[in-house]
N, C-alpha and C positions, 0 to 999 in steps of 0.2 A: 504493499500500499504506500502510495506517494502522498506526502503532506507538503504542499508548497505554500509559502506565505505570499499573500498578494498585498503589496503596499498601497496605501491610499494617497491622495493628493497631498495631504499634510506631510507625509514622509518625504516626498519630493521637494516640497517647499523647504523643509528642514535641511535637505541635502544642498540646496542652493545657498543657504545661509552659512552652512558649515564649510564651505570650500572657497578657495580664492577665486576672484573674478574671472581669471583665465582658464580655470579648470573645466574640463568637459567629461561627461559620462558617455559611455557606450552601453546600450541596454539591449537585452535579448527580448524579442517579442514573445509573449507568453505561450506556453505549450498548448493551451486551450485553442489558440488560434491556429497554430502550425501543425501540430500533431493530432489533437483530438478532433478538430474540424477541418483539417487538411486545407486551410485557406479557402474553404467552400462557402460562398455567400448564402447558399441555400441551407447550410447548416448553422448559420449564425456567426460565421467567422467575421464578417464585416462589423457586426455590432460590437463583438468582443474587441476588435482592433480599435474601434472608435473609442470604446471605454478606456482601453490601455492608453491611447493618445491623450485622452482627457486627463488621466491620472498623472502623466508625465509632463503635462503642459507647463508646469512651473520651470522645468529645465529648459524647455524651448524658449519660453519668454525671457529667460535670464541668459540666453545664448550659451547654455551649458549642456546642450544636447549634441553629442557627437554622432557616432554610428548607431543605427538600430539594426540589430542582427536578426536574421530569420534563419532558423535551423529546421530543415525539413527531414522527415523520417526517411531512412534508406528505401523504403518501399515506394516512395514517390518518384524515384528515378526510373 
């Protein structure tokens, strides 16, 4: 059983405050979007991605968002 912690917007706001102005974060798109729903909009992947992007928006607006990584399952090749 996997237990993954999902951070909320307040967490990302705290990350902005806790780092130097020129610091950038690289984040991995949640597994619920890439593995569980296989980027399929018919399975709700778009809504989950929108939710993730809203949560990380403090990083974007503070210019602290670097790369957003998308890891796909091997079976998608």
